[in-house]
Backbone as a ProteinNet text record, in pm:
[ID]
protein_1_A
[PRIMARY]
METIEDKYANINLNKIYEYKDLPDKIAGRCDYCGSVKFKSSVGGGKFLRECTKCGMKKNI
[TERTIARY]
8930	8911.1	8795.6	8708.2	8589.8	8622.6	8584.1	8607.3	8490.5	8507.4	8401.5	8278.1	8296.5	8181.9	8104	8174.9	8108.5	8022.1	8067.8	7990.3	7855.8	7855.8	7732.3	7644.8	7703.9	7627.4	7550.1	7597.6	7536.3	7463.9	7388.9	7316.6	7195.6	7186.1	7074.8	6983.7	6859.2	6767.4	6719.5	6744.5	6704.2	6811.9	6926.7	7039.8	7053.1	7098.3	7128	7278.5	7318	7459.1	7513.3	7642.1	7712.6	7769.3	7751.5	7797.3	7948.5	8023.4	8169.6	8214	8135	8167.9	8117	8006.4	7945.5	7898	7990.4	7949.1	7866.1	7793.7	7710.4	7795.6	7749.3	7816.5	7803.8	7681.9	7653.2	7594.4	7657.6	7617.8	7469.4	7400.6	7260.1	7162.8	7210.7	7123.6	7135.1	7026.4	7024.7	7115.5	7196.9	7287.1	7212.2	7095.1	7021.2	6934.1	6854.7	6758.9	6784	6871.7	6902.9	6807.1	6712.5	6616	6683.4	6621.8	6674.6	6584.5	6476.4	6381.6	6403.1	6431.8	6459.5	6372.4	6345.7	6288.7	6397.8	6405.2	6514.6	6462	6541.8	6508.3	6638.1	6626.2	6740.9	6706.6	6799.1	6778.3	6907.5	6930.5	7051.6	7178.6	7171.4	7289.4	7323.7	7233.6	7258.6	7150.1	7190.5	7100.6	7075.5	6952.3	6917.2	6846.6	6897.8	6839.5	6782.7	6653.9	6587.6	6528.2	6556.9	6502.2	6352.2	6271.9	6127.1	6083.2	6168.6	6131.6	6162.7	6285.6	6324.1	6344.3	6364.4	6379	6521.8	6622	6761.6	6789.6	6860.7	6887.3	7036.7	7074.6	7213.2	7216.3	7308.7	7340.2	7441.7	7406.9	7497	7581.4
8716.5	8572.4	8534.1	8448.1	8407.6	8290.6	8302.9	8194.8	8097.4	7985.1	7884.3	7941.1	8019.5	8078.8	8172.4	8246.5	8336.6	8260.2	8143.8	8062.9	8025.2	7981.2	7936.9	8053.7	8169.5	8286.4	8349.4	8331.8	8396.4	8298	8206.5	8106.5	8170.5	8150.9	8200.6	8081.4	8084.9	7972.8	7956.9	8054.2	8045.7	7983.5	7952.8	7898.2	7748.2	7673.7	7531.5	7519.3	7470.5	7458.5	7321.8	7316	7191	7142.4	7015.2	6958.8	6973.9	6958.8	6968.8	7109.6	7211.6	7349.5	7388.9	7328.4	7360.8	7231.2	7153.4	7029.5	7059.3	6959.9	6977.6	7015.2	7115.8	7151	7034.2	6981.8	6863.5	6760.8	6645.1	6543.5	6510.8	6516.5	6479	6584.7	6704.2	6813.7	6931.7	7005.5	7125.1	7231.1	7296	7399.9	7525.3	7549.2	7671.9	7660.2	7553	7543.1	7425.4	7331.5	7218.4	7101.1	7108.1	6999.8	6874.6	6759.3	6633	6573.7	6642	6589.1	6654.9	6570.7	6617.9	6545.7	6610.3	6540.2	6538.5	6430	6410.5	6380.5	6417.8	6386	6365.4	6292.1	6265.5	6315.2	6388.4	6438.1	6487.4	6454.2	6499.4	6446.7	6329.5	6270.6	6330.5	6411	6473.7	6434.6	6423.4	6392.3	6522.5	6573.4	6699.9	6671.4	6732.1	6717.8	6852.9	6856.1	6980.5	6965	7060.4	7060.2	7087.8	7008.4	7028.3	7143.9	7188.3	7296.6	7434.5	7454	7587	7593.6	7478.2	7476.1	7484.2	7478	7482.9	7362.1	7384.2	7277.6	7254.6	7126.9	7090.3	6975.9	6983.9	6870.9	6786.5	6661	6570.8	6493.9
6721.9	6719.2	6811.1	6762.1	6836.8	6929.7	7056.3	7151.9	7149.6	7216.3	7223	7290.8	7396.8	7467.1	7375.5	7289.1	7194.2	7095.5	7050.8	6956.3	7016.1	7141.4	7205.5	7249.7	7275.3	7319.3	7203.8	7082.2	6965.6	6876	6933.3	6855	6788.1	6656.7	6576.4	6546.3	6591.1	6573.2	6429.2	6343.9	6203.3	6115.6	6172.2	6097.5	6125.9	6024.7	6043.8	6064	6180.5	6215.9	6177.1	6151.1	6125.3	6258.4	6287.5	6414.9	6431.1	6321.5	6330.6	6369.6	6334	6369.1	6507.4	6551.5	6679.9	6747.1	6804.6	6871.2	6996.8	7045	7164.6	7285.1	7362.1	7488.1	7584.3	7596	7676.4	7580.7	7570.2	7472.5	7481.8	7367.2	7360.4	7406.5	7437	7480.2	7384.9	7372.1	7288.7	7351.1	7267.7	7316.6	7359.9	7304.3	7331.7	7457	7465.7	7576.5	7671.4	7633.4	7720.6	7709.1	7618.1	7600.2	7543.1	7567.7	7514.8	7407.7	7372.3	7275.2	7138.8	7038.1	6903.7	6803.1	6689.9	6575.8	6469.7	6397.1	6302.7	6164	6064.7	5926.3	5849.1	5739	5652.7	5513.5	5455.1	5319.3	5259.5	5136.3	5069.1	5131.6	5191.8	5254.5	5389.2	5447	5576.8	5675.6	5800.5	5910.2	5985.4	5979.3	6043.4	6175.5	6282.1	6415.4	6456.6	6492.5	6532.1	6671.4	6759	6894.6	6887.5	6956.6	6953.6	7042.5	7133.3	7224.1	7164.6	7114.8	7065.8	6914.7	6849.2	6704	6652.4	6741.3	6694.8	6608	6494.9	6399.1	6381.4	6371.1	6343.2	6245.1	6148	6062.5	6136.1	6157.4	6230.8	6132.4
[MASK]
++++++++++++++++++++++++++++++++++++++++++++++++++++++++++++

């Protein structure tokens, strides 16, 4: 069974994560690098948030 710490330790920057499966460790900050700057886009009924520093992506 995977623990919460394991989820955050094995972040793949090429994958788009679902917010419900991997919520923010610290609200409004990137789980991978801790940055607060994101670029956002909407498409197909989903809101995609991408970190401008490391490129981690989440559907919100």
